[in-house]
Each structure stands twice: as C-alpha cells, then as structure tokens.
N, C-alpha and C positions, 0 to 999 in steps of 0.2 A: 375754436381752434381746429386746425387741420392736422390729422394724425395718420400715420401709416403703421399698420401692424403686420409684421412679416411672420407668416406661419398661421394657419387656420386650424390648428389642432385644438385641444381642449382649452388651454390657456389663451391662445390667440383669439378664438371665437368669442369666449366670454369677455375678454378684455375689450375687444373691438366693439362688441354689442353694447356693453355697459357704458363705455365712453360716448358712444353715439346717443345713448339714452339721455345724457345730460347736455345735448345740443351740439356736440362736436361733429365734424365731418370726418368719418373714419374710412380709410381705404385699406382693406385686408388683401394681402398678396400671398400666393402660394404657387409652387411649381407644378402642383397636381392639377392638370387641366380639367379632368373629370370632376374633381371636388369643387373647383371654382364654378364650373358650369352648373353644378347642382345647387350651389349656394346662390348664384345669380338668379336661378329659377325659383328661389324661395323655399328650397328644401334644406332643412337643417341637417348637419352631418353627425351630430352627437346627441345623446339623450341627457338632458339636464333640466330638472324641473324649473319652470318659469322662464327659461331662455328663449323658447320659440316665439312667445308672445312679443318680447322685446325685439327679437330679431326681425320679425315680420313688420312690426310697426316702424322701426327705423329704416328698414329697407324701402318701405313704401314712401317714407318722407325723404328719401335720397340722402340720408345721413350715413348709411352703411353700404359701402360699395365693395366690389370684389374684382380682382384682376390677377392675371398671371405675369404682368409686366412690373418688375421692381422699379424700373425707371419712372413709369407713370405714377406708381404709388407714392414715391417719395418726392415727386417734383415740387409740390407746394406744401409738403408737410413740415411743420415746425418740430414735431416730435416723432421719432421712429422707434417703435417697440420691436425688439427681437424676441419672438415667442416661438422659438425653434426647439426641436427635440434635443435632449442631451442623454442619449442611451448609455447604459453602463458598458464599458469595455470588458474584455475577458479578465482583466486584473482588478475590476471594480471601479476604476476611475471613470469620470464622466467624459464622454466623447464630445469634443467641441468642434468637430469637423463642419457641422452645419452652420454654427454660429460664425466661425472664423471664415468659412466660405462666403457667407453673405457679407461679412465685414470687408473682405477683399473686393467684392463687387461694389460695395458702397464707396470704397476708396477711389474707384474709377469714375464714380458718378458725382460725388460731392464737389462743390466749387468753393473757392476762397471767399466769395462775397455773399454766401447764403448760409447763415448760422443755423445749425440743427442740433437737437439733443438726441443722442442715440441711447436707448434704454435697454439694458439687459433685463428682460422680464422672466426669462427662463431661469431655472435653478442651475447655478453654475459654481464651479469651485472657486476658492479664494484666489484672486489674481486674474480672473477672466476679464474684468474691465480693462486692465492694463494690456492684456493680449489683444483685445478688440481694438483698442486705441492704436496700438502699434501696427496691427494688421491693416487698418484703414490708412494710416499714414504711409506705410510701405507700399501700398497698392496705388497711391496717387502719384501722378506725374509731376505735380506741383506741391508747394507747401500749403496744406490746408489745415494745419494743426490748430490754428486759432479759430477755425470756422465750425468746430463741433466739439461737444463734450460727450464722454461716455459715462453713463450713470448706472448704478445697480439699484433695481427696484423689484425685489423678489415678490412673487405672488404667494398668498396664503389662502388659496381657494380649496375648500373641501368639496369633493365631488358629492353631488346630491343637494348641496346648499350653496353652490358657487355664486349664484346671482346675488343672494343676500350677503354673502361674504364680501363681494366686490362693492355692492351698493352701500353697505353699512359696515365698513371694516372696523375691526378692533383697533387696528393701527395701520399706518402706511409707513413702510421703511424705505428711505431714499438715501442711497450712498453717493455722495458727490462733494467735491470741494469747490465747485464752480458757483459763483453768485448768480450768474445768468441762468444756469440750469435750475437752481433753487427757486428763482422767481417764476419761471415757466411752469415747473411741476407743482409748485404751491398753488398756482392759479388753476391748474388742471384738476387737482385733487380736492380743491376747496368744496365743491358741492357734495362730496362723499363724507366729509367730516364735520358737517354743520352741527352735529349734536355734541361735539367736543372731543371726540376720540382723536388721538394725536397723530400728526405727521412727524415722524422722528427722522431728523437728518443726521447723518454720520458719514464717515469715510467709506469708500467703495468696498474695501476689504472687510470691514466690520459688517456691512450690509450683506455681503455674500455669505459670510459665516453665520449670520443670524438665521438665515433660512435653514441651513443644514442643522444648526443647533436646535431650532424649534422642532423640526420634524423628528430628529433623533431623540430628543427628550420625550416626546409623546410616544415614540416607539418603546422607549425604556419603561414608561408607565404601563403600557399595554402588556409588555412581556413580564414585568414584575407581577402584575395581577394574575397573569396566566400561570406563573410559577407558584403563587399563593394558592391558586385553584388546584394545582397538582398536589400541593401539600395538604389541602383540605380533604381531598379524596383519600389520602393515606391516613389522616389523623381523625377522620370523622367529623370535621368541622364543616360549616356551611359558608361558602364563599360569598353568597349574597349578604349574609350578616356581617362578615368581615368588611366587605366593600362599603356597606352603609356606615360601619363603625369608623373606618378611617376616612371616608369621604366627607364626613361632617367636620373634619378638621380643616379650617380655612387654609392652612399651610399646604395641604395636600390637594383639596378640591375634589369635586364629585365626577368630573369628566375623565374619560379614558381609563376608567377603572372597571369596566365590564369585561369579565373573562369570556373567552371564546376559543375559536380554533385558529387564532393567529391573524396578523394583519397582512394585507396585500395591497394592490393598487400600483399606480405609477410613481408614487412619491416616497413613502416610507422605506420600502426595500432598497430602492435606488439611492436615496439620500443617505441612509445609514451606511451603505456600502461605500459610497463616495467619500464620506467624512472619515471613515476608517482608512481609506486609501490615502487621502490627503494627510492624515496624521502620520501614516507610515513614511510618506515622502518627506516629512519634516522631522524624521527620527523620533517619533512618538508612537507608543503602542496604546491604542484606545481600547483598553481591556473591557470596559463596560459594554461598548457597542459590539465588540466581537462576541461577547456572551449573548447579547440581545439577538443577534443574527442566528446564533445556534439555537436559542430557545424558540424563536419563531419558526424555524424550520421543523423542529420537533412538534410544535404545537399544531401545525397544519394537519398533521396526521393523528391527532389526539384521539379521535373517535375510532380509528381503524382497529387498534388492539381491543377496544371494548366490543366492537362488532365481532371480531374473531373469537374472543373469549366466550361471548354469548352462544355462538354456534359451535363451540367445542373445538375451535381452531380450524374449521373447514367451512368455507363459504362457496365452494364449487357448486355451481348450479343455482345458487341463491339469486333472487332478483330484488333490487332495491329501488325505491322511489327516492329521488333527490330533489329537495326544494331549495332552490337558490344556487345560482352560478356566478353572479357578480361578486366582486370582492367585498362589497358593502351594498346596502339598499339605496334606492333612488339613483342608480347609475347603471349603464350597460357595460361598464369597464370590467373586464375579467383578467387584467394583467396581475399576475402573481396571486390570483384568487385561490383560497384553500380548496375550493371544489375541483380545480385542475389536478391537484396532487392526490386528493381523495379518490377521484374517479380512476386515476391511473393505478392506485393501489388495489382498489376493488376489482378492477379488470384483471390485474396481475394475479390475483388470488382466485380467479375463476368465476367471479360474479358477473351479473349483467345489471344495467342501470337504465332507468327512464327518468329524465330530468325535466324540471320546469323552472322557468324564471320569467318574471313579468317583462323584462326588457333585454336581457343579456344572451338569449339563445343564439342569435346570429353570430355575435362576437365569439361565443364559446365554440360554435361549430368551426369558425375560421381559425381559432387558436388551438383547440384540442382536436387533433386528427385521430380521434378515438371512436371505437365502435359502440356508441350508446344511442338510445332512442330519445326523442323529445316529445313532450306532451303539450297540448294547447291550453290546458288548465291544470291547476295544482291537484285537483281530484282525479283527473284522467291519469296523472302520473302514478297514482296509487294502485291502479288496476293490475292484478296478478303479482303485486309486490309482497315480499316476505316481511319487509320492514320499511319504515320511513326514516330518512336521514335529512336533517336540516342544516344547511351550510351558510345561509344568508338571512338576516333578520328583516325581511320585507314586512311592512305593516300588515299586509293581507294574510300573512302566516301566523300572526299573533293570536287571533281569536277565530280559528277555523271551526267548521262544523264537525265536532268530534264523533258524533254518531255516524256521520257519513264516512269519516276516516275508518271507523271500526267496521262498517259494513263493506268497505271496499278492500282494505288490506286483508291479506291472508291471515295474519296474526297481529295482535295488538302490541306492536313493538315500535318504539321511536328512539332514535339516537339524535339528540339535539345539541348541535355545536354552538348554539347561540342563547341557550337558557331561556327560551321563549315562554315555556309553560310552567304553571305552578305545580309544585310537587304533590300537594294534597289533591289537586284536581286530577292529576294523572293516577293517583291511587284510587280515587273514587270511580274513575272509568275503567280501572283494571288493566292499565297499560304496563308493559315492561318499559321503563323509561330511564334512559341514562343521559346525563347532561355533563356540564363542565364544573367541577368543584363543588358539586352538591351530591347528596346521598342518592343512591340508586333505588328506584322503585322496581321491585322484582315480581315477575310472574312466578307462580309455583313451579312451572316446568314448561319446556318447549314442546308444543304439540307433537312435533315430529319425533321426539324422543320418548313418547309414551310407550310403555310396554304392557302387554296383557298379563295380568296376575291371576 
C-alpha cells in the first residue's frame, strides 16, 4: 500500500518507518527543508531505541521516502496520515492551525475520481475529524465529498519504547463510520495484530476522546501515587511497600505506580490540559484533572525543599551534580521535564549546577537558556559538587560505582527523585540520602557546620 505521512516529528517518523517495515511504500513530507535533507541523507532526527535500524533498512530498500512537496507525497497515496503538532494554546486548548492548514491544502489537491483516507494520527480534541472534513470540502473548487473519508486513529506510543508499541500494539483504535475506510485500514494494520490484539472500530468522536481519556487516566495514577508518597513521608510509611501492596490487586495493576518528581513530556501535560479545556467548553468542570495538574506542578519541585532544609535554608554558593535531563529514560525529549523546573529553582536560590544526561543534553541546552555546565560522563558531573541530585531513571544510574561517587563528591549526599537506590545500601555506605515517599537516611551532621569544642 502507498502511504503519505504529513509531519516528520516524533509520531510521524515512527509511524512512517514502522509502516514501511511491513512492506508499504511510505512518503513522509515536511515543510522543514533542512530536516528533510537530513533524513534523505540517512540521518535520523530523533532519538528512539530501535528506530534508526528500521529507518536505514527501509530507506535503503526505497520503501521510506522524504520530500517537502505535499503534492508529490499524496499523488499515489491511498492513505494520508496527519502527524502534525497540536501545541497547547494560552487557554490550554489544542491549537489545530497546522492540521487545518494542511487540510485546506489537501482540499485544493484532491480530485473527485481518486478516493483517499485522511487519518488524524495527532492527538486532537473531540470534533476535529469533522473540522478537517469541512475544511477540505470548503477549500475544494468542486464537490469531492465522496472521494475521501476522515478517520481518527490516535497513537499510543510511549517514548523510549515507541517502536515496540507500534509494531506490537495493545490495541488499535480507529474512529470511522465508513465501510471503505474500515476495509483499507483493517488491511493496513493486519500485520501488527497477528497475535490477536484487537482493532477496535468506533465513531470518530469516541476515538478522539479515547486518547485523551487514556493519557489523563495514567496521569491520575501517577499523581495519586505521588500524593501517597507525600503522605508516607509525613506518617513514616514506606511508599515502596504501599506500591507493592496495592499493585498486586488486578483491579489496580502494577504499572504507573512508581512515585517520583512528576510527569513531563509532550503528551501527559498537554493532553490533561486539553481535556480540562474541552470539558469547560462543554459546561463541565473536570475537578479530578484540575487537581492532577496542580499536584504535578508541585511534585516537580519536591526535592527542592529537602535540599534547602538540609543546608539550613541557604544554598548560595553550593554546587550540585544533576543526573538526568530528559523527562524519562530512553529519550532525548526534555519537554516539561522536571529537571527544567528544578534547575531554575536551584539557580534562583544561588546554587550552581553541572548536569549529565546520556541523550538529552543538546535539547536541554536549546530549551533551558540557563547558566549551567554540562559533563561528558555521569562521574565527571560529580567533580567539586556538594551533592548529587537524580532527576531521570536512566538504567546506567541504577547501579553506579558508589566508591567512585564517594571519592568524587565533596560530601556523601544524594537527593534521589526517582528512588533508584536501596535504603539499606545507602546506610551501609554512610550517605545522607533523601528520596520520595521513603524514610530519610541521615548523616550525623553537615561537615561545613562542624564547630570546634
């Protein structure tokens, strides 16, 4: 099957590459000439484990093509995927200008004798399929209403495991009432659901809401567990034990119950915000999600009061090593990353920071116009640092060389926002160690506060 993917961002590039992997001919189009030239030369533009291998293989086999010409991309395509950004506006609503702009262009290009399926792959508010359909029709000089269908097919890709999520999906959601579109998309997705996971067909509006509901529910689980962690610290309970206790209940499940310093990324913050806005527009107050947004904002700075308290309220002149800049491991995405907010607060309080991340340093530099330094290794970041702060749970941070940490840090002090280390191990090494929702391991005193008796 011949496919066009409009937009070569995270969703578009993964979608195009994975469809090419099952034998389709995919043309990806973008208005960014520099990005297209880079992709055409075989240089991938995002970091996602496993993607580059598929990208290079399918490009070599001429199944994965790139162009800046929308007209050329859709010429022979049976299915056109819209994988365009929907950034949040100032009021929290999803901005549809990119999607509707392309829809207007499509309306000028589509013909009455060439049927195509237009697929909203981007995360969009309820009713967007109707708006895309109307925009295409309005932009056409002739009646083309019977020559295309607009379908909602939301993506459920987790950064860091997006290739596996696409190639072996838990489910495929397709919103359409068109029998012709159902037949084409059923054929297109058949190779991905051979093990029996379902393709669920529904109306367009239900499909659009399903994506927002799924991400918002997961954000609720994360924020609930972070609130439990806050309570554990006040009541002397251990959040790890609580997590295991409730996670063994099949009705709750084990996933998304790990406490930390809040969620970030391109999906959860934006989707929660957009669903709240959509609810408001329909005269409904989504109280749970309003609370989730507030809880997450507070949680991102959860370590800062701990740090200030340890240093007697004054960190002016203190230097911190920061491990982790991406909002989660196995990605270079720093959008809404807790590290962004933490660095800002540390600098505001007079501290300095040296940071390390295996993949996200360049993106962090471009996003955070702050005066911090960057290290080439995690241990280099520790040099001359008063304490270590952990903001992302990269695997290489889980079992570090603790003797090397001790010999490099000025003091044996760690503030762990991802609960990577075992409490008893920290006690054995003699660290002052504070995490999230667990008891504090205390050093007898801060070396700088020693007095001569």
